[in-house]
Each structure stands twice: as C-alpha cells, then as structure tokens.
C-alpha positions as CSV (number, residue, x, y, z in Angstrom):
1,M,52.1,123.5,124.9
2,P,50.4,121.4,127.0
3,A,46.6,120.8,126.2
4,I,43.9,118.0,126.5
5,N,41.9,118.5,123.2
6,T,44.7,117.6,120.7
7,N,47.0,114.6,122.4
8,T,50.1,115.4,119.9
9,A,52.1,112.8,121.3
10,A,49.8,109.9,121.4
11,N,49.2,111.2,117.7
12,A,52.6,110.7,116.5
13,A,52.9,107.3,118.4
14,V,49.9,106.2,116.7
15,R,51.3,107.3,113.2
16,Y,54.7,105.7,114.3
17,L,53.0,102.4,115.4
18,N,51.3,102.5,111.9
19,I,54.5,102.7,110.2
20,N,56.6,100.0,111.9
21,S,53.4,97.4,112.0
22,A,53.5,98.0,108.0
23,Q,57.2,97.3,107.9
24,E,56.6,94.4,110.3
25,S,53.8,92.9,108.0
26,S,55.8,93.4,104.9
27,S,59.2,91.3,105.9
28,L,56.5,88.7,107.4
29,S,55.2,88.5,104.3
30,K,58.4,88.5,102.2
31,L,60.4,85.9,104.2
32,S,56.9,83.5,104.9
33,S,56.5,83.3,100.4
34,G,60.5,83.8,100.0
35,S,60.3,86.8,97.4
36,R,61.4,90.0,97.7
37,I,59.0,91.2,95.7
38,T,55.1,90.7,97.2
39,S,53.5,93.8,95.7
40,A,54.4,96.0,92.5
41,S,54.9,98.5,94.9
42,D,58.0,96.8,96.3
43,D,60.0,97.3,92.7
44,A,58.0,98.1,90.0
45,A,60.5,97.5,87.7
46,G,62.1,94.3,89.0
47,L,58.9,92.8,89.2
48,A,58.4,93.9,85.2
49,I,61.7,92.3,84.7
50,S,61.0,89.2,86.6
51,T,57.7,88.2,85.0
52,R,59.1,88.3,81.5
53,I,62.1,86.2,82.7
54,S,59.7,83.6,84.2
55,S,57.2,83.3,81.0
56,D,60.8,82.9,78.9
57,V,62.3,80.6,81.4
58,T,58.4,78.4,81.5
59,T,58.6,78.6,77.7
60,L,62.1,77.1,77.4
61,Q,61.2,74.3,79.9
62,Q,58.3,73.6,77.0
63,A,61.1,74.1,74.1
64,A,62.9,71.0,76.2
65,T,59.6,69.0,76.1
66,N,59.5,69.7,72.2
67,A,63.4,68.8,71.6
68,S,62.9,65.4,73.3
69,Q,59.9,64.3,71.2
70,A,61.8,65.3,68.2
71,T,64.3,63.4,69.3
72,A,62.3,60.4,70.0
73,I,60.5,60.6,66.4
74,L,63.7,60.9,64.9
75,Q,65.0,57.9,66.7
76,T,62.3,56.0,66.0
77,A,62.6,56.7,62.5
78,D,66.0,56.1,62.2
79,G,64.8,52.2,63.5
80,G,62.8,52.1,61.0
81,A,65.1,52.7,58.5
82,S,67.8,50.9,59.8
83,N,65.0,47.8,59.2
84,I,64.8,48.8,55.9
85,S,68.2,48.9,55.0
86,D,69.0,45.3,56.5
87,I,66.0,44.1,54.2
88,L,68.0,45.4,51.2
89,A,71.4,44.2,52.1
90,R,69.1,40.6,51.7
91,M,67.8,41.2,49.0
92,K,70.7,42.1,47.1
93,S,72.5,39.2,48.3
94,L,69.0,37.5,46.8
95,A,69.5,39.2,43.4
96,S,73.2,38.0,43.5
97,E,72.6,34.7,44.3
98,S,69.5,34.5,41.5
99,S,72.3,36.0,38.9
100,S,74.6,33.4,39.4
101,G,75.0,31.0,36.3
102,T,75.3,28.0,38.8
103,T,71.7,29.0,39.8
104,T,68.8,26.9,38.4
105,N,65.3,28.5,37.0
106,S,63.3,26.4,39.7
107,S,65.6,27.7,42.5
108,R,64.9,31.1,41.0
109,S,61.5,31.5,41.6
110,Y,61.7,30.4,45.3
111,I,64.4,33.1,45.4
112,Q,61.8,35.6,44.0
113,S,59.3,34.4,46.4
114,E,61.1,35.3,49.2
115,F,62.5,38.5,47.3
116,S,58.8,39.6,46.8
117,Q,58.0,38.8,50.5
118,L,60.8,41.2,51.8
119,K,59.6,43.9,49.0
120,S,56.3,43.8,50.8
121,E,58.0,43.7,54.1
122,I,59.7,47.4,53.4
123,D,56.0,48.9,52.8
124,S,55.2,47.0,55.9
125,I,57.6,49.1,57.7
126,A,57.7,52.4,56.4
127,T,53.7,52.7,57.1
128,G,54.2,50.8,60.3
129,T,56.9,53.1,61.6
130,R,54.6,55.4,63.5
131,Y,55.1,58.3,66.1
132,S,51.7,59.7,68.0
133,G,49.4,57.6,64.9
134,Q,51.4,59.1,62.2
135,S,53.3,57.1,59.9
136,L,57.0,58.6,59.1
137,L,58.6,56.9,56.1
138,D,56.0,56.3,53.4
139,G,55.7,59.7,52.9
140,S,51.8,59.9,53.8
141,S,52.4,62.4,57.2
142,V,53.7,66.0,57.6
143,F,57.0,64.6,58.1
144,S,57.6,64.6,54.6
145,S,57.2,68.3,53.8
146,G,59.2,69.4,57.2
147,V,57.5,69.9,60.9
148,S,59.1,73.4,62.7
149,V,60.1,72.4,66.1
150,L,60.1,75.1,68.6
151,V,63.5,74.9,70.6
152,G,63.4,78.5,72.3
153,S,61.6,81.3,73.6
154,S,61.0,83.0,70.3
155,G,59.0,81.9,67.4
156,S,62.0,82.0,65.2
157,D,64.0,79.7,67.5
158,T,62.9,76.4,65.3
159,I,63.9,73.2,64.0
160,T,62.7,71.5,60.9
161,I,62.2,67.6,61.2
162,Q,61.9,66.4,57.1
163,L,61.9,62.5,56.8
164,S,62.6,61.5,53.5
165,S,59.8,58.6,52.2
166,L,61.3,54.6,52.7
167,T,58.8,52.8,50.3
168,S,59.4,50.1,47.4
169,S,58.4,52.4,44.9
170,S,60.0,55.5,46.3
171,L,63.0,53.2,46.5
172,G,62.9,51.9,42.7
173,V,62.5,48.5,44.1
174,G,58.9,47.5,43.9
175,S,59.2,46.3,40.2
176,L,62.2,44.3,40.2
177,D,62.0,41.0,39.2
178,I,65.0,38.6,40.3
179,S,63.1,35.1,38.6
180,S,65.5,35.3,35.6
181,Q,69.5,35.8,35.7
182,T,68.9,38.8,33.4
183,G,66.8,40.8,35.9
184,A,68.6,40.0,39.0
185,T,71.5,41.2,37.0
186,S,69.8,44.0,36.3
187,A,68.0,44.2,40.0
188,L,72.1,44.5,41.3
189,S,72.6,48.2,40.3
190,T,69.0,49.3,41.6
191,L,69.7,47.6,44.8
192,D,72.8,49.3,45.4
193,S,70.8,53.1,44.5
194,A,67.9,52.0,46.9
195,I,70.8,51.2,49.8
196,D,72.8,54.3,49.0
197,T,69.1,56.4,49.1
198,V,68.7,54.9,52.8
199,S,72.1,55.3,54.0
200,G,71.4,59.2,53.3
201,A,68.2,59.1,55.1
202,R,69.8,58.0,57.7
203,A,72.8,60.1,57.8
204,N,69.9,63.2,57.6
205,I,68.1,61.7,60.6
206,G,71.2,61.7,62.5
207,A,72.2,65.3,61.7
208,Q,68.6,66.2,62.9
209,E,69.4,64.4,66.2
210,S,72.8,65.7,66.8
211,R,71.5,69.2,66.1
212,F,68.1,68.7,68.5
213,N,71.0,67.1,71.0
214,F,72.8,69.9,71.2
215,S,70.1,72.4,71.6
216,S,68.6,70.2,74.1
217,D,72.2,71.6,75.7
218,S,71.3,75.2,75.1
219,I,67.8,74.9,76.6
220,S,69.2,73.9,79.8
221,T,71.7,76.0,80.1
222,Q,69.7,79.4,79.1
223,T,67.0,77.7,82.0
224,Q,69.7,77.8,84.3
225,N,71.1,81.1,83.6
226,L,67.3,82.8,83.2
227,Q,67.0,81.0,86.7
228,S,69.9,82.0,88.4
229,A,69.2,86.0,87.2
230,N,65.6,85.6,88.3
231,S,66.8,84.8,92.2
232,A,69.1,87.6,92.0
233,I,65.7,90.2,91.3
234,K,62.8,88.3,92.9
235,D,64.0,85.9,96.1
236,V,64.2,87.6,99.3
237,D,67.7,87.8,101.3
238,I,66.4,85.6,104.7
239,A,69.1,87.2,106.8
240,S,68.6,90.6,105.6
241,E,64.8,90.4,105.9
242,Q,65.1,88.5,109.1
243,A,67.2,91.9,110.4
244,K,64.8,94.1,109.5
245,L,61.9,91.6,111.0
246,S,63.4,91.9,114.2
247,S,64.2,96.1,114.5
248,A,60.4,96.6,113.3
249,E,59.4,94.3,116.3
250,V,61.3,96.6,118.5
251,K,59.9,99.6,117.1
252,T,56.3,98.1,117.2
253,Q,57.1,97.3,120.6
254,A,58.4,100.9,121.5
255,A,55.6,102.6,119.8
256,V,52.9,100.7,121.6
257,S,54.6,101.3,125.1
258,A,55.0,105.8,123.6
259,E,50.7,105.3,122.6
260,S,50.4,103.9,126.5
261,A,52.0,106.7,128.1
262,A,51.2,109.3,125.6
263,N,47.7,108.6,126.4
264,Q,48.2,109.4,129.8
265,M,48.9,112.5,129.6
266,P,45.9,114.5,129.6
267,Q,45.3,112.6,133.0
268,Y,48.0,114.4,134.4
269,L,47.1,117.2,133.1
270,L,43.4,117.3,134.9
271,K,45.3,117.0,138.3
272,L,46.2,120.7,137.7
273,L,42.9,121.8,137.9
274,S,42.4,120.2,141.5
C-alpha cells in the first residue's frame, strides 16, 4: 500500500545497507590483520583453541632457549673436566717417574713441586669453571644436587642437570705425596681411580648433553606443528575473504542506490494530490 508516513522500502534498504556495510568492514578487518578471527564472535571455539595453542608455542619457544642454555652449561663443564683429566694424566706420568728406581731423591723433590702445583691447578679449574657466576665443578653450586630444566609446555617436561665435584680432595689426590718412591708407587692406583672418576663424570655430562640435543629437536618439531595447526584455525584465507569483500562492496553500492530511490517514492506519491 502506498504511504507517506512510513517508507518501508527505505527502511528495508537501510537494513541491508547496514548488513552489507558490516560485512564489508569485517572483511577489511580480516584482510588487514591477516586473521580470520578478529573478534570472539567470529569463532568463539576457534579463538579458545587458538589462544591455548599460542600459549603452548610461546612456552615451547622459551623451552628451546632453556635447552640451549643447559647445553652451554654442560659444554662449559665438560671443557673444565677435560682439562682436569689432562692434568691427572700428567700427574700420573710424574708419579710413574718418581716411582722409578733410577730417579734420585733430589729429582723427586722437583717432581713433587710440579705435582703439588698441578693439584692446586685442579682446584683452580674446578672453582674457575663457571656459568653465570656459579662454579660448576667444585660442588658448591646448585648443580651438584641437580637442577631441573623445563623443556616442554608442561611443568612435568623437565630434564635434570647434575654435575659431579672434581676437586683434588673429592678425587682423592689432594693428600698425595710422590717425594718418595713408596709414596709415588702408592699414588699410581689413586690417580688411576681419579682418572676413571673424571672419565665417568664426562660421560655423564655427554649423556645429559645428548638428551638436551634430542629435546631441542623435539621442541622444534612440536613448535612447527603447533604453528601450522594454529594457522589453519586462525589465519584468513586471503582469496576467499577478498571475494567476500568484493561481493559486500557491490551489495553496499546497490543498497545505497536503493536507499536513494526509496527516498524519492514519497515525492512521487505527493504528485497524486496535485
């Protein structure tokens, strides 16, 4: 029914104009952000899942840093242990020389002098092998009792770093004296035991380092897979969204034209009164 109080056609045109304009704005927002979900109303469930995945990815990225730091600690400790092993080998050589019957007592005093210096150097290396200000090989830091390193997205995904004390006293060589043939002969077995202890400590360090290396590879794989899954949920399909935007733009222009035409209808009705 033709009427001038209520312009039904204009109201309908305005309603569709608002719908099309909102769709156009939504598409522009998604294309400019690169995200399919720009507000919770776009996909509430997808947003919740994506947020959780993003949190896991962030945690895994920090876990990768943790694993790298742990590997650096172990490499530092292994370097110090390697030097101590070399010193013990030299000390055994000196003890072997002193235990020989062809070595004079005066020569043994010189050998003992170097031997004592090497014992002091073991303690110096054990204390001086540090990471972030903490000595790694003298038993004074938290690493002697074990430190848990987070290498996953859960608090239970940890690897423990534990380092042995490699001071002269803990190795049993602190009180050795090779200034006599008897003392030198006795020192040989103790030095063999100390060398075995250092070798065992290095093997343990190597095993821990290997585990961190595999953990780093696993973290990298997990991170890549989660990022891919999050992309499938959250990232916008550019081609599809551009098609929606083009459609919305056309419909918005059509609604504007319809609104303009609808606004002219009451004026046409007024001509019936003349």
